[in-house]
matplotlib code that plots the C-alpha trace (Angstrom):
import matplotlib.pyplot as plt

x = [16.3, 20.0, 22.4, 21.5, 17.8, 17.5, 17.5, 14.1, 12.5, 9.5, 9.5, 5.8, 4.7, 7.2, 5.7, 2.1, 3.0, 4.8, 1.7, -0.5, 2.0, 1.5, -1.9, -2.3, -4.4, -3.0, -3.1, -6.3, -6.7, -4.2, -4.3, -2.3, 0.1, 0.7, 1.4, 3.7, 5.7, 6.2, 7.3, 9.4, 7.7, 4.9, 1.1, 1.1, 3.7, 1.7, -1.7, -1.4, -0.5, -3.3, -5.8, -4.9, -5.1, -8.6, -9.8, -8.9, -10.5, -7.3, -7.8, -10.9, -11.1, -13.7, -15.5, -12.8, -10.2, -8.6, -7.5, -8.3, -7.7, -10.4, -12.4, -10.4, -7.7, -10.2, -11.4, -7.9, -6.8, -10.0, -9.0, -5.5, -6.7, -9.4, -6.7, -4.6, -4.3, -3.2, -6.4, -8.6, -7.1, -7.0, -10.5, -12.6, -10.0, -10.1, -13.9, -14.0, -11.4, -13.2, -16.6, -15.3, -13.5, -16.2, -13.6, -11.9, -9.3, -6.9, -4.5, -1.5, 1.8, 4.9, 4.8, 8.0, 8.3, 4.6, 2.0, -0.6, -4.0, -5.3, -8.4, -10.5, -13.3, -15.6, -16.7, -19.4, -22.5, -23.1, -19.6, -19.1, -15.5, -13.8, -12.7, -9.0, -8.3, -5.6, -4.7, -1.1, 0.0, 3.4, 5.2, 7.1, 4.1, 1.5, 1.4, 1.2, 4.2, 6.2, 5.6, 6.6, 9.8, 10.7, 10.8, 12.2, 15.4, 17.2, 15.8, 19.2, 20.7, 20.3, 20.8, 17.6, 15.6, 17.3, 15.9, 12.4, 10.9, 10.1, 7.5, 5.7, 1.9, 1.2, 3.2, 3.7, 5.2, 8.7, 10.9, 14.3, 16.0, 17.6, 14.3, 12.6, 15.3, 14.8, 11.0, 11.4, 13.7, 10.9, 8.4, 10.6, 11.0, 7.3, 5.9, 3.5, 3.6, 1.7, 0.8, -0.9, -1.9, 1.3, -0.5, -4.0, -5.0, -7.6, -6.7, -4.5, -3.6, -2.0, -0.4, 1.1, 3.1, 1.8, 4.5, 4.7, 5.4, 9.0, 9.4, 9.2, 6.9, 4.8, 2.0, 0.6, -2.8, -4.0, -6.8, -7.9, -8.8, -10.3, -7.9, -8.8, -6.9, -6.2, -4.7, -2.6, -1.2, -0.3, -2.6, -3.1, -2.2, -5.6, -5.9, -2.4, -3.0, -6.1, -4.2, -1.2, -3.4, -5.3, -2.1, -0.8, -3.9, -3.5, 0.2, -0.6, -3.1, -0.5, 1.8, 4.0, 5.5, 7.4, 11.0, 11.5, 11.6, 10.1, 6.4, 4.4]
y = [7.6, 8.3, 11.1, 14.4, 13.9, 11.3, 14.1, 15.3, 11.8, 11.9, 8.4, 8.4, 9.4, 7.0, 4.1, 5.0, 5.1, 1.8, 0.3, 1.5, 0.0, -3.5, -3.8, -5.1, -7.5, -10.6, -9.0, -7.1, -7.5, -7.8, -8.1, -5.7, -8.6, -9.3, -5.6, -5.4, -8.4, -7.1, -3.6, -5.0, -3.8, -4.8, -4.3, -2.0, 0.2, 0.4, 1.1, 4.9, 4.8, 2.4, 4.3, 7.5, 5.9, 4.5, 7.9, 9.6, 7.0, 5.6, 2.2, 0.5, -2.2, -4.9, -7.1, -9.7, -7.0, -7.1, -3.9, -3.0, 0.0, 2.7, 4.7, 7.8, 6.4, 5.9, 9.4, 10.8, 8.7, 9.7, 13.4, 12.8, 10.9, 13.5, 16.2, 14.4, 16.1, 12.8, 11.0, 13.9, 14.2, 10.5, 9.6, 10.6, 9.0, 5.7, 5.8, 6.2, 3.5, 1.0, 1.7, 1.6, -1.8, -3.1, -4.2, -2.7, 0.0, 0.9, 3.7, 3.0, 4.4, 2.8, 2.9, 1.5, -2.0, -2.3, -0.8, 1.3, 1.6, 5.1, 4.6, 1.9, 2.2, -0.7, -0.8, -3.5, -2.3, -5.6, -6.2, -6.5, -6.0, -5.6, -2.1, -1.7, 2.0, 2.1, -1.6, -2.6, -5.4, -6.8, -4.8, -7.6, -9.6, -6.9, -4.8, -1.6, -2.6, -3.7, -0.3, 1.6, -0.6, -0.4, 3.4, 3.8, 5.9, 2.8, 0.3, -0.5, -1.4, -5.1, -4.3, -2.3, -5.3, -7.6, -5.6, -6.8, -10.0, -11.9, -14.1, -16.7, -16.3, -18.5, -20.8, -17.8, -15.4, -14.2, -14.9, -14.6, -11.2, -11.6, -12.6, -9.7, -7.3, -8.6, -8.2, -4.6, -3.9, -5.2, -3.0, 0.1, -0.9, -1.4, 1.2, -1.1, -4.1, -7.4, -9.6, -12.8, -14.9, -13.8, -12.6, -14.2, -17.2, -16.3, -12.6, -10.6, -6.9, -4.5, -1.3, 1.9, 4.8, 8.2, 10.9, 14.2, 17.6, 17.1, 14.0, 11.4, 8.4, 9.1, 6.5, 3.8, 2.7, -0.7, -2.8, -6.0, -8.7, -12.1, -14.7, -16.5, -18.1, -14.7, -13.3, -16.5, -16.0, -12.4, -11.0, -7.8, -5.1, -3.5, -3.5, -2.1, 0.6, 1.8, 1.8, 3.6, 6.2, 6.9, 7.1, 9.6, 11.7, 11.8, 12.6, 15.5, 17.0, 16.8, 18.9, 16.3, 17.0, 14.0, 14.4, 14.1, 10.5, 9.2, 8.2, 8.2]
z = [16.6, 16.7, 17.4, 18.9, 18.1, 20.9, 23.5, 22.1, 22.4, 24.7, 26.3, 27.2, 23.8, 22.2, 24.3, 23.3, 19.6, 19.9, 21.5, 18.6, 16.1, 17.6, 16.1, 12.6, 10.5, 12.2, 15.7, 16.2, 19.9, 22.8, 26.6, 28.8, 29.6, 25.9, 25.2, 28.2, 27.2, 23.7, 24.7, 27.6, 30.7, 33.2, 32.9, 36.0, 34.4, 31.1, 32.8, 32.6, 28.9, 28.1, 30.1, 28.3, 24.9, 25.8, 27.2, 23.9, 21.7, 20.2, 21.9, 23.2, 25.9, 25.4, 28.0, 27.8, 28.9, 25.4, 23.8, 20.2, 18.0, 18.5, 16.0, 16.6, 14.4, 11.6, 12.0, 11.9, 8.9, 7.0, 7.5, 6.2, 3.2, 2.5, 2.4, 0.0, -3.4, -5.0, -3.8, -4.8, -8.3, -8.9, -7.7, -10.8, -13.1, -11.1, -11.2, -15.0, -15.5, -13.3, -14.9, -18.5, -17.9, -15.5, -12.9, -9.8, -9.9, -7.0, -6.0, -3.8, -2.5, -1.1, 2.7, 4.1, 2.5, 1.7, -0.5, 1.2, -0.5, -0.8, -2.9, -4.6, -7.2, -8.1, -11.7, -11.5, -9.6, -8.0, -6.8, -3.0, -2.0, 1.4, 2.3, 1.5, 2.0, 4.6, 4.2, 3.5, 1.2, 0.0, -2.7, -4.5, -5.6, -6.5, -9.6, -7.6, -5.6, -8.7, -10.3, -7.1, -6.7, -10.4, -10.3, -6.8, -6.7, -5.2, -7.7, -9.2, -5.8, -5.0, -1.4, -1.5, -2.9, -0.4, 2.4, 1.5, 2.8, -0.4, 1.1, -1.0, -1.3, -4.3, -6.6, -8.9, -6.3, -7.2, -4.2, -5.8, -5.7, -9.2, -10.7, -9.1, -10.3, -13.9, -13.5, -12.4, -15.3, -17.6, -15.8, -16.5, -20.1, -21.0, -18.5, -16.6, -14.2, -14.2, -11.2, -12.4, -9.4, -7.5, -4.4, -4.7, -6.8, -9.3, -9.4, -11.7, -11.7, -14.2, -12.7, -14.0, -12.4, -11.4, -11.8, -9.8, -11.3, -10.1, -12.3, -9.5, -9.3, -6.2, -6.6, -8.8, -10.1, -11.1, -12.5, -10.9, -13.4, -13.2, -14.4, -17.6, -20.4, -22.0, -18.8, -18.2, -21.6, -20.7, -23.4, -21.3, -23.9, -23.9, -20.2, -19.8, -22.3, -20.4, -17.1, -18.6, -20.2, -17.0, -15.0, -17.6, -17.2, -13.5, -13.8, -16.1, -13.7, -11.0, -13.2, -14.7, -18.1, -19.5, -20.6, -24.3, -25.3, -22.0, -21.8, -18.6]

ax = plt.figure().add_subplot(projection="3d")
ax.plot(x, y, z, "-o")
ax.set_aspect("equal")
plt.show()
């Protein structure tokens, strides 16, 4: 926070929120000492903040004296997601898409430099998949992320793309800014994005943009496909057509009217 706004910063609340931000998939539990070292203070100084977060259910303290995120956050995030018009509108379309193709469909938005999952629908009745709602994944190597980057207002600025950590997850991951820029230009040209074993080996996804009534891409949807010879040869036209059509239906319900000569 910079400028005049700094005078309104509540230091105690800022510290509490910084503590909550320390927890992620790779760091699910922390001791008071570990938290104190990260935020640059002592465990004794942190104790009132930690105690308050525990008392309100935002943190829990286990028998080993490790702190973990509490269920209050899940409760609050569920309320936010339940109120989202985007999620409400998209859900039945995602369900139909998943069932018609017998695969998994996802809805995501750009959250900082990552994709945040808002919804998942499973098309196969016997499929068992980990819960992903609220999970964040890289943008540069997922079809959802490529769509959201391709249609971002700053997509043409190489400085924007250089601000992303282009980490490698598989041999197919694009880690070069120029190659990623070329890939995003192709996404804009054809109207959908492909991720063929770029994030997970054995998985492929095809994604398409969702447009708001104001003509801005606000989200993306995707299909998760098992990789076979057809997919490796990029023969995904039928899958892409289904995703693009579904994204167009969602966009229309959100009030989007495409400009002449531009398809959703």
